[in-house]
ROSE-4610 file (N, C-alpha, C; in Angstrom, 1 decimal, always signed):
// ROSE-4610
residu = [M/M/M/P/P/P/Q/Q/Q/D/D/D/F/F/F/T/T/T/L/L/L/T/T/T/T/T/T/E/E/E/L/L/L/L/L/L/L/L/L/S/S/S/A/A/A/Y/Y/Y/A/A/A/S/S/S/G/G/G/V/V/V/F/F/F/P/P/P/M/M/M/S/S/S/E/E/E/S/S/S/K/K/K/D/D/D/D/D/D/P/P/P/E/E/E/I/I/I/F/F/F/W/W/W/V/V/V/D/D/D/P/P/P/Q/Q/Q/M/M/M/R/R/R/G/G/G/V/V/V/L/L/L/P/P/P/L/L/L/D/D/D/G/G/G/L/L/L/R/R/R/I/I/I/S/S/S/R/R/R/S/S/S/L/L/L/A/A/A/R/R/R/A/A/A/M/M/M/R/R/R/R/R/R/G/G/G/H/H/H/F/F/F/R/R/R/V/V/V/S/S/S/F/F/F/D/D/D/T/T/T/A/A/A/F/F/F/A/A/A/D/D/D/V/V/V/V/V/V/Q/Q/Q/G/G/G/C/C/C/A/A/A/D/D/D/R/R/R/D/D/D/E/E/E/T/T/T/W/W/W/I/I/I/N/N/N/G/G/G/T/T/T/I/I/I/F/F/F/A/A/A/L/L/L/Y/Y/Y/T/T/T/D/D/D/L/L/L/F/F/F/R/R/R/I/I/I/G/G/G/F/F/F/A/A/A/H/H/H/S/S/S/V/V/V/E/E/E/V/V/V/W/W/W/Q/Q/Q/D/D/D/D/D/D/T/T/T/L/L/L/V/V/V/G/G/G/G/G/G/A/A/A/Y/Y/Y/G/G/G/V/V/V/S/S/S/I/I/I/G/G/G/G/G/G/A/A/A/F/F/F/F/F/F/G/G/G/E/E/E/S/S/S/M/M/M/F/F/F/S/S/S/T/T/T/A/A/A/T/T/T/D/D/D/A/A/A/S/S/S/K/K/K/T/T/T/A/A/A/L/L/L/A/A/A/Y/Y/Y/L/L/L/V/V/V/D/D/D/R/R/R/L/L/L/N/N/N/R/R/R/C/C/C/G/G/G/F/F/F/A/A/A/L/L/L/L/L/L/D/D/D/T/T/T/Q/Q/Q/F/F/F/I/I/I/T/T/T/P/P/P/H/H/H/L/L/L/A/A/A/S/S/S/L/L/L/G/G/G/G/G/G/I/I/I/E/E/E/I/I/I/P/P/P/R/R/R/D/D/D/T/T/T/Y/Y/Y/H/H/H/A/A/A/L/L/L/L/L/L/D/D/D/S/S/S/A/A/A/L/L/L/Q/Q/Q/V/V/V/D/D/D/A/A/A/D/D/D/F/F/F/K/K/K/K/K/K/M/M/M/T/T/T/D/D/D/I/I/I/P/P/P/T/T/T/P/P/P/Y/Y/Y/D/D/D/V/V/V/I/I/I/Q/Q/Q/R/R/R/N/N/N/A/A/A/Q/Q/Q/T/T/T/S/S/S]
num = [1/1/1/2/2/2/3/3/3/4/4/4/5/5/5/6/6/6/7/7/7/8/8/8/9/9/9/10/10/10/11/11/11/12/12/12/13/13/13/14/14/14/15/15/15/16/16/16/17/17/17/18/18/18/19/19/19/20/20/20/21/21/21/22/22/22/23/23/23/24/24/24/25/25/25/26/26/26/27/27/27/28/28/28/29/29/29/30/30/30/31/31/31/32/32/32/33/33/33/34/34/34/35/35/35/36/36/36/37/37/37/38/38/38/39/39/39/40/40/40/41/41/41/42/42/42/43/43/43/44/44/44/45/45/45/46/46/46/47/47/47/48/48/48/49/49/49/50/50/50/51/51/51/52/52/52/53/53/53/54/54/54/55/55/55/56/56/56/57/57/57/58/58/58/59/59/59/60/60/60/61/61/61/62/62/62/63/63/63/64/64/64/65/65/65/66/66/66/67/67/67/68/68/68/69/69/69/70/70/70/71/71/71/72/72/72/73/73/73/74/74/74/75/75/75/76/76/76/77/77/77/78/78/78/79/79/79/80/80/80/81/81/81/82/82/82/83/83/83/84/84/84/85/85/85/86/86/86/87/87/87/88/88/88/89/89/89/90/90/90/91/91/91/92/92/92/93/93/93/94/94/94/95/95/95/96/96/96/97/97/97/98/98/98/99/99/99/100/100/100/101/101/101/102/102/102/103/103/103/104/104/104/105/105/105/106/106/106/107/107/107/108/108/108/109/109/109/110/110/110/111/111/111/112/112/112/113/113/113/114/114/114/115/115/115/116/116/116/117/117/117/118/118/118/119/119/119/120/120/120/121/121/121/122/122/122/123/123/123/124/124/124/125/125/125/126/126/126/127/127/127/128/128/128/129/129/129/130/130/130/131/131/131/132/132/132/133/133/133/134/134/134/135/135/135/136/136/136/137/137/137/138/138/138/139/139/139/140/140/140/141/141/141/142/142/142/143/143/143/144/144/144/145/145/145/146/146/146/147/147/147/148/148/148/149/149/149/150/150/150/151/151/151/152/152/152/153/153/153/154/154/154/155/155/155/156/156/156/157/157/157/158/158/158/159/159/159/160/160/160/161/161/161/162/162/162/163/163/163/164/164/164/165/165/165/166/166/166/167/167/167/168/168/168/169/169/169/170/170/170/171/171/171/172/172/172/173/173/173/174/174/174/175/175/175/176/176/176/177/177/177/178/178/178/179/179/179/180/180/180/181/181/181/182/182/182/183/183/183/184/184/184/185/185/185/186/186/186/187/187/187/188/188/188/189/189/189/190/190/190/191/191/191/192/192/192/193/193/193/194/194/194/195/195/195/196/196/196/197/197/197/198/198/198/199/199/199/200/200/200/201/201/201/202/202/202/203/203/203/204/204/204/205/205/205/206/206/206/207/207/207/208/208/208/209/209/209/210/210/210/211/211/211/212/212/212/213/213/213/214/214/214/215/215/215]
x = [+19.2/+18.6/+19.5/+19.7/+20.4/+19.7/+20.5/+19.9/+20.1/+19.1/+19.2/+19.7/+21.0/+21.5/+22.9/+23.3/+24.7/+25.6/+26.5/+27.4/+28.6/+28.8/+29.9/+30.8/+32.0/+32.9/+32.3/+31.6/+30.9/+29.9/+29.1/+28.1/+28.8/+29.9/+30.6/+31.2/+31.8/+32.4/+31.3/+30.1/+29.0/+28.5/+28.5/+28.0/+29.0/+30.3/+31.2/+31.1/+30.9/+30.7/+29.4/+28.5/+27.2/+27.3/+28.4/+28.5/+28.2/+27.9/+27.6/+28.6/+28.7/+29.7/+29.0/+29.6/+29.0/+29.6/+28.8/+29.3/+28.5/+29.1/+28.4/+28.4/+27.5/+27.4/+28.6/+29.1/+30.3/+30.9/+32.1/+32.8/+32.0/+31.2/+30.4/+29.0/+28.7/+27.4/+27.5/+26.8/+27.0/+26.2/+25.3/+24.5/+25.3/+25.0/+25.7/+24.6/+25.0/+24.0/+24.8/+24.1/+24.7/+24.6/+25.7/+25.7/+26.0/+25.3/+25.4/+25.3/+26.3/+26.1/+25.6/+24.9/+24.4/+25.6/+26.6/+27.8/+28.9/+29.7/+30.7/+32.1/+33.0/+34.3/+35.2/+36.0/+37.0/+38.3/+39.4/+40.7/+41.2/+41.0/+41.5/+43.0/+43.2/+44.6/+45.6/+45.2/+46.1/+46.0/+45.4/+45.1/+45.7/+46.5/+47.0/+47.9/+47.8/+48.6/+49.6/+50.8/+51.9/+52.4/+52.2/+52.6/+54.2/+54.7/+56.2/+56.6/+55.8/+56.2/+56.1/+55.1/+55.0/+56.2/+56.5/+57.6/+58.9/+59.1/+60.3/+60.3/+59.2/+59.1/+59.4/+58.9/+59.2/+60.6/+61.2/+62.6/+63.6/+63.2/+64.1/+64.4/+63.5/+63.8/+63.5/+62.7/+62.4/+61.4/+60.7/+59.6/+60.1/+59.7/+59.8/+58.4/+58.2/+56.9/+56.9/+55.8/+55.6/+54.2/+53.9/+52.5/+52.2/+51.0/+50.5/+51.3/+52.0/+52.8/+52.2/+51.3/+50.7/+49.3/+48.5/+47.1/+46.3/+46.2/+45.4/+45.8/+47.1/+47.6/+47.2/+47.1/+46.6/+45.1/+44.4/+42.9/+42.7/+43.5/+43.4/+43.8/+44.8/+45.2/+44.1/+43.4/+42.3/+41.1/+40.9/+39.8/+40.1/+41.4/+41.8/+41.6/+40.4/+40.0/+38.7/+38.3/+37.1/+35.9/+35.8/+34.6/+35.0/+34.5/+34.9/+33.7/+33.6/+32.5/+33.1/+34.3/+34.9/+34.6/+33.6/+33.2/+33.9/+33.6/+34.3/+34.0/+32.7/+32.3/+33.1/+33.1/+33.8/+35.3/+35.9/+37.3/+37.6/+36.8/+37.0/+36.8/+35.8/+35.5/+36.6/+37.1/+38.2/+39.5/+39.7/+40.8/+40.7/+39.4/+39.2/+39.4/+38.9/+39.2/+40.7/+41.4/+42.9/+43.4/+43.0/+43.5/+43.2/+42.1/+41.8/+42.2/+42.9/+43.5/+42.7/+41.6/+40.8/+41.0/+41.7/+42.0/+43.5/+43.9/+45.3/+45.6/+46.8/+47.2/+48.6/+48.7/+50.1/+50.4/+51.7/+52.1/+53.3/+53.3/+54.3/+55.0/+56.3/+57.0/+58.1/+58.3/+59.5/+60.3/+61.4/+62.2/+61.3/+61.0/+60.1/+58.7/+58.3/+57.0/+56.1/+54.9/+53.9/+53.3/+53.5/+53.0/+52.0/+51.6/+50.6/+50.3/+49.1/+48.8/+47.4/+47.1/+45.7/+45.4/+44.1/+43.7/+42.5/+42.2/+41.0/+40.8/+39.8/+39.4/+39.6/+40.1/+40.3/+39.4/+38.7/+38.0/+38.2/+38.8/+39.1/+40.0/+39.6/+40.5/+40.0/+39.1/+38.6/+39.3/+39.7/+40.2/+39.3/+38.8/+37.8/+38.6/+39.0/+39.8/+38.8/+39.2/+38.3/+38.7/+39.9/+40.3/+41.8/+42.3/+43.8/+44.0/+45.2/+45.5/+46.9/+47.2/+48.5/+48.8/+50.0/+50.4/+51.7/+52.1/+53.2/+52.9/+53.4/+53.1/+53.4/+52.5/+52.7/+52.7/+52.5/+52.5/+51.3/+50.1/+49.0/+49.1/+49.6/+49.7/+50.8/+51.8/+52.8/+52.2/+51.4/+50.7/+49.9/+49.1/+48.2/+49.1/+50.2/+51.0/+51.5/+52.0/+52.5/+51.4/+50.2/+49.1/+48.7/+48.5/+48.2/+49.2/+50.5/+51.6/+51.4/+51.1/+51.0/+49.8/+48.7/+47.5/+47.8/+48.4/+48.8/+49.7/+50.7/+51.6/+51.0/+50.0/+49.4/+48.1/+47.8/+46.8/+45.4/+45.2/+43.9/+43.3/+42.0/+41.3/+40.5/+40.3/+39.4/+39.9/+40.0/+40.2/+39.1/+38.2/+37.0/+37.4/+37.1/+37.4/+36.1/+35.0/+33.7/+33.2/+33.8/+33.5/+34.7/+34.5/+35.6/+35.7/+36.9/+37.2/+38.2/+38.3/+39.3/+40.7/+41.1/+42.4/+42.5/+41.5/+41.5/+41.4/+40.6/+40.5/+41.8/+42.6/+43.9/+44.9/+44.6/+45.4/+44.9/+43.8/+43.2/+41.9/+41.4/+40.1/+38.9/+38.0/+36.8/+35.5/+34.4/+33.1/+32.5/+31.8/+31.1/+29.7/+28.7/+27.4/+27.4/+26.4/+26.2/+26.2/+25.4/+25.3/+26.7/+27.4/+28.8/+29.7/+29.6/+30.4/+30.1/+28.8/+28.5/+28.9/+28.9/+29.4/+30.9/+31.7/+33.1/+33.4/+32.6/+32.8/+32.5/+31.5/+31.1/+32.3/+32.9/+34.0/+35.3/+35.5/+36.7/+36.7/+35.5/+35.3/+35.7/+35.7/+36.1/+37.6/+38.3/+39.8/+40.5/+41.4/+42.2/+43.4/+43.2/+44.3/+44.8/+46.0/+46.5/+47.4/+46.9/+47.7/+49.0/+49.2/+50.5/+51.4/+51.0/+51.8/+53.1/+53.2/+54.5/+54.8/+56.0/+56.3/+57.5/+58.1/+59.2/+58.6/+59.4/+59.0/+59.8/+59.1/+59.8/+60.4/+61.4/+61.9/+61.0/+61.1/+60.3/+60.5/+61.7/+61.9/+61.2/+61.1/+60.3/+58.8/+58.3/+56.9/+56.6/+57.4/+57.2/+57.4/+58.4/+58.6/+57.5/+56.9/+55.8/+54.5/+54.5/+53.2/+53.3/+52.4/+52.4/+51.8/+51.2/+50.5/+51.3/+52.6/+53.4/+53.4/+53.1/+53.0/+53.6]
y = [-30.5/-31.8/-32.6/-33.9/-34.6/-34.6/-34.6/-34.5/-35.8/-36.2/-37.4/-36.9/-36.9/-36.5/-37.1/-37.1/-37.5/-36.3/-36.3/-35.2/-35.4/-34.4/-34.5/-33.3/-33.3/-32.2/-30.9/-31.0/-29.8/-29.2/-30.1/-29.6/-29.0/-29.6/-29.1/-27.7/-27.5/-26.2/-25.2/-25.6/-24.6/-24.2/-25.2/-24.9/-23.9/-24.1/-23.2/-21.8/-21.7/-20.4/-19.7/-20.5/-20.0/-19.7/-20.0/-19.8/-20.9/-22.1/-23.2/-24.3/-25.2/-26.2/-27.5/-28.7/-29.9/-30.4/-31.2/-31.8/-33.1/-34.0/-35.2/-35.3/-36.0/-36.1/-36.8/-37.8/-38.5/-39.2/-39.8/-40.5/-41.8/-42.3/-43.5/-43.2/-41.9/-41.6/-41.2/-41.9/-41.6/-40.4/-39.9/-38.7/-37.4/-36.5/-35.2/-34.1/-33.1/-31.9/-30.6/-29.6/-28.3/-27.4/-26.5/-25.6/-24.2/-23.3/-21.8/-21.1/-21.0/-20.5/-19.0/-18.7/-17.3/-16.4/-16.9/-16.2/-17.0/-16.4/-17.2/-16.8/-17.8/-17.6/-17.3/-16.3/-15.9/-15.5/-15.6/-15.1/-14.0/-12.8/-11.7/-11.9/-11.8/-12.2/-11.2/-10.0/-9.1/-9.1/-10.1/-10.1/-11.3/-12.2/-13.3/-12.9/-13.4/-13.1/-14.3/-14.0/-14.9/-14.6/-15.4/-15.1/-15.2/-14.6/-14.7/-16.2/-17.0/-18.4/-19.1/-18.8/-19.5/-19.1/-17.8/-17.3/-18.0/-18.2/-18.9/-20.3/-21.0/-22.4/-22.5/-21.5/-21.5/-21.3/-20.4/-20.0/-21.2/-22.0/-23.1/-24.1/-24.1/-24.9/-26.4/-26.7/-28.2/-28.7/-27.8/-28.2/-27.9/-28.8/-28.6/-28.4/-27.5/-27.2/-27.4/-28.0/-28.2/-28.0/-27.8/-27.6/-28.7/-29.2/-30.1/-31.4/-31.9/-33.1/-34.3/-34.1/-35.2/-34.9/-34.5/-34.0/-35.1/-36.3/-37.3/-37.6/-37.6/-37.8/-36.7/-35.5/-34.4/-34.6/-34.9/-35.1/-36.3/-37.3/-38.4/-38.0/-37.2/-36.7/-35.9/-35.1/-34.3/-35.2/-36.3/-37.2/-38.2/-38.3/-39.2/-38.7/-38.6/-38.1/-38.8/-38.7/-39.4/-38.9/-37.5/-37.0/-36.2/-36.6/-35.9/-35.9/-34.9/-34.8/-35.4/-35.8/-36.3/-37.7/-38.0/-39.4/-39.9/-41.1/-41.6/-40.8/-40.4/-39.6/-38.3/-37.6/-36.3/-36.5/-37.6/-37.8/-38.0/-38.8/-39.1/-37.9/-37.0/-35.8/-34.8/-34.6/-33.6/-34.1/-35.4/-36.0/-35.7/-35.9/-35.5/-34.0/-33.2/-31.7/-31.4/-32.1/-31.9/-32.4/-33.5/-34.0/-33.0/-32.3/-31.4/-29.9/-29.7/-28.4/-27.5/-27.9/-27.0/-27.1/-28.1/-28.3/-28.3/-27.9/-27.7/-28.1/-28.4/-28.7/-28.1/-27.8/-27.4/-28.5/-29.0/-30.1/-29.6/-30.0/-29.7/-31.1/-31.1/-32.4/-32.2/-33.2/-33.4/-34.5/-34.3/-35.3/-35.8/-37.1/-37.6/-37.9/-37.4/-37.7/-36.5/-36.7/-35.6/-35.4/-34.2/-33.9/-32.8/-32.3/-31.3/-30.9/-30.2/-29.7/-29.1/-28.6/-28.0/-28.2/-28.2/-28.3/-27.5/-27.2/-26.4/-26.4/-25.6/-25.5/-24.0/-23.9/-22.5/-22.3/-21.2/-20.8/-19.3/-18.8/-17.4/-17.0/-15.9/-15.4/-15.8/-16.8/-17.3/-18.6/-18.8/-20.1/-20.5/-21.7/-22.2/-23.3/-22.8/-23.7/-24.8/-26.0/-27.1/-27.6/-28.0/-28.5/-28.5/-28.7/-28.8/-29.7/-30.3/-31.2/-31.0/-31.5/-31.4/-32.6/-33.2/-34.2/-33.8/-32.5/-31.9/-30.5/-30.0/-28.7/-27.6/-26.8/-25.6/-26.1/-27.3/-27.8/-27.2/-27.2/-26.7/-25.2/-24.5/-23.1/-22.7/-23.5/-23.2/-23.4/-24.5/-24.7/-23.5/-23.0/-21.8/-20.6/-20.4/-19.2/-19.3/-20.5/-20.6/-20.5/-21.0/-20.9/-19.5/-18.7/-17.3/-16.6/-16.9/-16.2/-16.6/-17.9/-18.3/-17.6/-17.5/-16.9/-15.4/-14.7/-13.3/-13.2/-14.0/-13.9/-14.3/-15.1/-15.6/-14.8/-13.7/-12.8/-13.1/-13.9/-14.3/-13.1/-13.1/-12.0/-12.5/-13.8/-14.3/-15.6/-15.8/-17.1/-17.4/-18.3/-18.7/-19.9/-19.7/-20.8/-21.5/-21.1/-21.7/-21.4/-21.9/-21.5/-20.9/-20.5/-19.9/-20.8/-21.3/-22.0/-21.1/-21.4/-20.6/-20.6/-21.8/-21.9/-20.9/-20.8/-19.9/-18.5/-18.2/-16.9/-16.3/-17.2/-16.8/-16.4/-16.9/-16.6/-15.5/-14.9/-13.7/-14.0/-15.2/-15.5/-14.7/-14.3/-13.5/-14.1/-13.7/-14.0/-12.8/-13.0/-12.0/-12.5/-11.6/-12.0/-12.6/-13.5/-14.2/-13.2/-12.1/-11.2/-10.6/-10.2/-9.7/-10.7/-11.9/-13.0/-13.1/-13.2/-13.4/-12.3/-11.0/-9.9/-10.0/-10.4/-10.6/-11.8/-12.8/-14.0/-13.6/-12.9/-12.4/-11.6/-10.8/-10.0/-10.8/-11.7/-12.6/-13.5/-14.0/-14.9/-14.2/-12.9/-12.1/-11.9/-12.3/-12.1/-13.3/-13.0/-14.0/-14.4/-15.3/-15.7/-17.1/-17.5/-18.8/-19.3/-20.4/-21.0/-21.5/-21.8/-22.3/-21.2/-20.0/-18.9/-18.8/-19.1/-19.1/-20.6/-21.0/-22.4/-22.6/-21.5/-21.6/-21.7/-22.3/-22.4/-21.4/-20.4/-19.3/-19.8/-19.1/-19.4/-18.9/-19.5/-19.0/-17.5/-17.0/-15.6/-14.8/-15.2/-14.5/-14.4/-15.6/-15.7/-14.7/-14.7/-13.9/-12.4/-12.1/-10.7/-10.1/-10.9/-10.4/-10.3/-10.8/-10.7/-9.5/-8.6/-7.3/-7.5/-8.6/-8.8/-9.6/-9.8/-10.6/-9.8/-10.5/-9.9/-10.8]
z = [-87.8/-88.1/-89.1/-88.9/-89.9/-91.2/-92.3/-93.6/-94.4/-95.3/-96.1/-97.5/-97.8/-99.0/-99.3/-100.5/-100.8/-100.7/-99.8/-99.6/-100.6/-101.4/-102.4/-102.1/-102.8/-102.6/-103.2/-104.3/-104.9/-103.9/-103.3/-102.3/-101.1/-100.7/-99.5/-99.8/-100.9/-101.3/-101.4/-102.0/-102.1/-100.7/-99.8/-98.4/-97.7/-97.8/-97.2/-97.8/-99.1/-99.7/-99.3/-98.8/-98.3/-96.8/-96.1/-94.7/-93.8/-94.3/-93.4/-93.6/-92.5/-92.6/-92.0/-92.3/-91.9/-90.6/-89.8/-88.6/-88.5/-87.6/-87.2/-85.7/-85.1/-83.7/-83.1/-83.8/-83.3/-84.5/-84.2/-85.3/-85.8/-84.9/-85.3/-85.8/-85.9/-86.4/-87.9/-88.8/-90.2/-90.7/-89.8/-90.2/-90.2/-91.2/-91.3/-91.1/-90.5/-90.4/-90.6/-91.1/-91.4/-90.2/-90.0/-88.9/-89.5/-88.9/-89.3/-88.0/-87.1/-85.8/-85.7/-84.7/-84.6/-84.3/-83.5/-83.2/-83.8/-84.7/-85.4/-84.9/-84.8/-84.4/-85.6/-85.4/-86.4/-85.7/-86.4/-85.9/-86.8/-86.5/-87.4/-87.7/-89.0/-89.5/-89.1/-88.5/-88.0/-86.4/-85.9/-84.4/-83.7/-84.3/-83.6/-82.5/-81.3/-80.2/-79.9/-80.0/-79.6/-78.3/-77.3/-75.9/-75.9/-74.8/-74.7/-74.5/-73.8/-73.6/-74.9/-75.8/-77.1/-77.9/-77.9/-78.7/-78.3/-77.0/-76.5/-77.0/-76.9/-77.4/-78.9/-79.7/-81.1/-81.4/-80.7/-80.9/-80.6/-79.6/-79.2/-80.4/-81.4/-82.6/-82.4/-81.4/-81.2/-82.2/-82.9/-83.8/-85.3/-86.2/-87.6/-88.2/-89.1/-89.6/-91.1/-91.6/-93.0/-93.4/-94.6/-95.2/-96.2/-96.1/-97.1/-97.4/-96.4/-96.6/-95.9/-95.0/-94.2/-93.8/-94.9/-94.6/-93.9/-94.4/-93.8/-92.4/-92.1/-90.8/-89.8/-90.3/-89.5/-89.2/-90.2/-89.9/-88.9/-89.1/-88.2/-86.8/-86.6/-85.3/-84.7/-85.5/-85.0/-84.6/-85.3/-85.0/-83.8/-83.5/-82.5/-81.1/-80.7/-79.4/-79.0/-77.7/-77.2/-77.9/-78.1/-78.7/-80.0/-81.1/-82.4/-83.3/-84.2/-85.2/-86.5/-86.6/-87.8/-88.0/-88.7/-89.0/-90.3/-90.8/-92.0/-93.2/-93.3/-94.5/-94.6/-93.5/-93.4/-93.7/-93.1/-93.3/-94.8/-95.5/-96.9/-97.8/-97.4/-98.2/-98.1/-97.0/-96.8/-97.5/-97.5/-98.2/-99.7/-100.2/-101.6/-101.9/-101.0/-101.1/-101.2/-100.4/-100.4/-101.8/-102.2/-103.5/-104.7/-104.6/-105.7/-105.4/-104.3/-104.0/-103.2/-102.6/-101.8/-100.3/-99.8/-98.4/-98.2/-97.0/-96.7/-95.3/-95.0/-93.6/-93.3/-92.0/-91.5/-90.5/-90.6/-89.7/-88.8/-87.6/-86.7/-86.2/-86.4/-86.1/-85.0/-84.3/-83.5/-84.0/-84.6/-85.3/-86.5/-86.5/-87.5/-87.0/-85.9/-85.3/-85.4/-85.9/-86.0/-84.7/-84.1/-82.8/-82.7/-83.9/-83.9/-85.3/-85.5/-86.8/-86.9/-88.0/-88.2/-89.7/-90.0/-91.4/-91.7/-92.9/-93.3/-94.8/-95.1/-96.5/-97.0/-98.2/-98.8/-100.0/-100.1/-101.2/-101.4/-102.5/-102.7/-101.6/-100.9/-99.8/-98.4/-98.4/-97.1/-96.8/-95.6/-95.1/-93.9/-94.1/-93.1/-92.2/-91.1/-90.2/-89.6/-89.8/-89.3/-87.9/-87.7/-86.5/-86.3/-85.1/-84.9/-83.7/-83.6/-82.5/-82.1/-80.9/-80.3/-79.4/-79.5/-78.5/-77.8/-78.1/-77.4/-77.1/-76.0/-75.5/-76.6/-76.9/-77.8/-79.3/-79.6/-81.0/-81.8/-81.2/-82.0/-82.1/-81.1/-81.1/-82.2/-82.3/-83.3/-84.7/-84.8/-86.1/-86.5/-85.5/-85.8/-86.2/-85.5/-85.8/-87.2/-87.6/-89.0/-90.0/-89.6/-90.6/-90.8/-89.7/-89.9/-90.7/-90.5/-91.2/-92.7/-93.0/-94.4/-95.1/-94.4/-94.9/-95.2/-94.3/-94.6/-95.8/-95.9/-97.0/-98.3/-98.3/-99.5/-99.9/-99.2/-99.6/-99.1/-98.0/-97.5/-96.7/-96.6/-95.9/-94.7/-94.6/-93.5/-93.0/-91.7/-91.1/-90.2/-90.7/-90.0/-89.0/-87.7/-86.8/-86.3/-86.9/-86.6/-85.2/-84.2/-82.8/-82.1/-80.9/-80.1/-78.8/-78.6/-77.4/-76.6/-75.3/-74.5/-75.1/-75.7/-76.4/-77.5/-78.4/-79.5/-79.1/-78.0/-77.5/-77.0/-76.4/-75.9/-77.0/-78.2/-79.3/-80.2/-79.8/-80.5/-81.2/-81.0/-81.7/-81.0/-81.8/-81.3/-81.9/-81.4/-81.9/-82.5/-83.7/-84.4/-84.7/-84.9/-85.2/-86.6/-86.8/-88.1/-89.3/-89.2/-90.3/-90.7/-89.6/-89.8/-90.5/-90.0/-90.6/-92.1/-92.4/-93.8/-94.7/-94.2/-95.0/-95.2/-94.2/-94.3/-95.3/-95.2/-96.1/-97.5/-97.8/-99.2/-99.7/-98.9/-99.4/-99.6/-98.7/-98.8/-100.0/-100.4/-101.5/-102.8/-102.8/-104.1/-104.2/-103.1/-103.1/-103.8/-104.6/-105.4/-104.6/-103.6/-102.7/-103.2/-102.9/-103.3/-102.2/-101.5/-100.4/-100.8/-102.1/-102.6/-103.1/-103.0/-103.5/-102.8/-101.5/-100.8/-100.5/-100.9/-100.7/-99.7/-99.3/-98.3/-96.9/-96.0/-94.6/-93.8/-93.3/-92.6/-91.3/-90.8/-89.5/-88.4/-87.2/-86.1/-85.9/-86.1/-85.8/-86.8/-88.1/-89.1/-88.7/-88.3/-88.0/-86.8/-85.8/-84.6/-85.0/-85.8/-86.1/-87.0/-87.8/-88.7/-87.9/-86.7/-85.9/-84.9/-85.2/-84.4/-83.0/-82.7/-81.5/-80.4/-80.7/-79.7/-78.4/-77.3/-76.0/-74.9]
């Protein structure tokens, strides 16, 4: 049910720490509602699958990857579709979370054009993946591979994907019951992880080599 409240960054962070997240029915709907799925999507940080075709695409070197350099553009890319839950309020709040250090993005470029990316919220050792987009083949998959690599290197324990799509399932995403998710979240929140701990951009070969699930 839509709620009548003023949504702030403090309330948003408290909600994530409690296992719920906000959504809107559409980009034109100002109402916000909270979601706590019975079955939660997660991507185990030791379970990312990089297919041979994705590995080949990454090795070709057509993409350039960065972190936290074009956050608002990534959110806009995720919202730029016919159906989206990212309304103006949500866009503004996540931009504020980025400004104060609780939201992050990974960007994928071809030359100087942003062709893919993903963004989410970090609290403790939990990273709450919000959305990703792609305008070039394999760009969003590359973004996710680099994101998982970054989270592992920076000490994170949980990557929450909220729901599972066929796209995420092909990359290793799974569904777990709500109670299991909340137990994992409680544990991850106690972890002292830092998204900024690693500032280098690894090569595609390093990302692929560090991933044991390449197939």
